[in-house]
C-alpha positions, 0 to 999 in steps of 0.5 A: 499499499505504501507504493500506491501513495508514492505513485500519486506523489510522483504524479503530483511532482510532475504536475507541480514541476510543469506548473513551475516551469510554465510560470518560470517561462512567463516570468522570463518572457515578462522580464525580457519584454520589461528590461530587455533590448527589444527593437522598438526604435525605427533604426533598430534591426527587426526581430528574426523572422519579423517580416514573415511573421507579419506577412503570413497572416496579413496575406491570408486575411487579404486573400480571404477578404479581397474584392473585385473593383465595382467599376473599370478603368478610364481616364476619369477614374485615373484623374479622380485617383490621382487627385485622392493620391496627391492629397492623401498618399503622396506625402509618404509614398511619393509621386512619379520621379519624386521619392520622399526622403523620410520614407526610408526612415520609417519602419517598415519604410513606406514603399515608393509607389511610382518607383520600379522594384530594384530586381524587376520592371514592376512599379510600386504595387502594380503587380498586386490585384486592385482588391489587394491595394483596396484592402490595404487602403481601406483597412491599413496595416497594423504597426506599419504606419499605413492608416485605415482610410475607410472613414476618410475616403469614400468606397469609390475614392479608394477604388479609384486610387487602387486602380490608378496604382494597379496601372502605375507601370503603364503610361498614363494620360497627360492630365493624370500625370499633370495632377501627380506632378503638381506641387503638394497641396 
């Protein structure tokens, strides 16, 4: 009978050890967050796999919630999109031929949406579907500096900008180029 009680005591010790381990890990994590050198400044190097940790759920959500444009492209759509872009987007994302210098100092840096990618002919987000760009404009992206515009712009305006950016790698009509080249408001 003595053996029976000792086996219960062994199970209790395992459970107690497990609980102590969980508490120790939680306290260690708290201490690291409170006193550790976490990369919180823009100039700090990112955590290992930080971009992947953020991109996987972001891309999955965009894929689930992406919509198709309710209208097609036209010069009027591009002109309206260019007006919205100049007012709301150009200060961080630049205009054709004019990058925003401080955008490199943001974390993550604000992409210059009229610039070719260094390793391809893709300009800005022209390789993304318009629905993906619309989702990012409407919802913003946490911890990136990209705000949500769904309470600032109308649905139509967000689609106009998204369709304009989808076509940033193509030659745009003269009036659209003039709007984008105009001095900042």
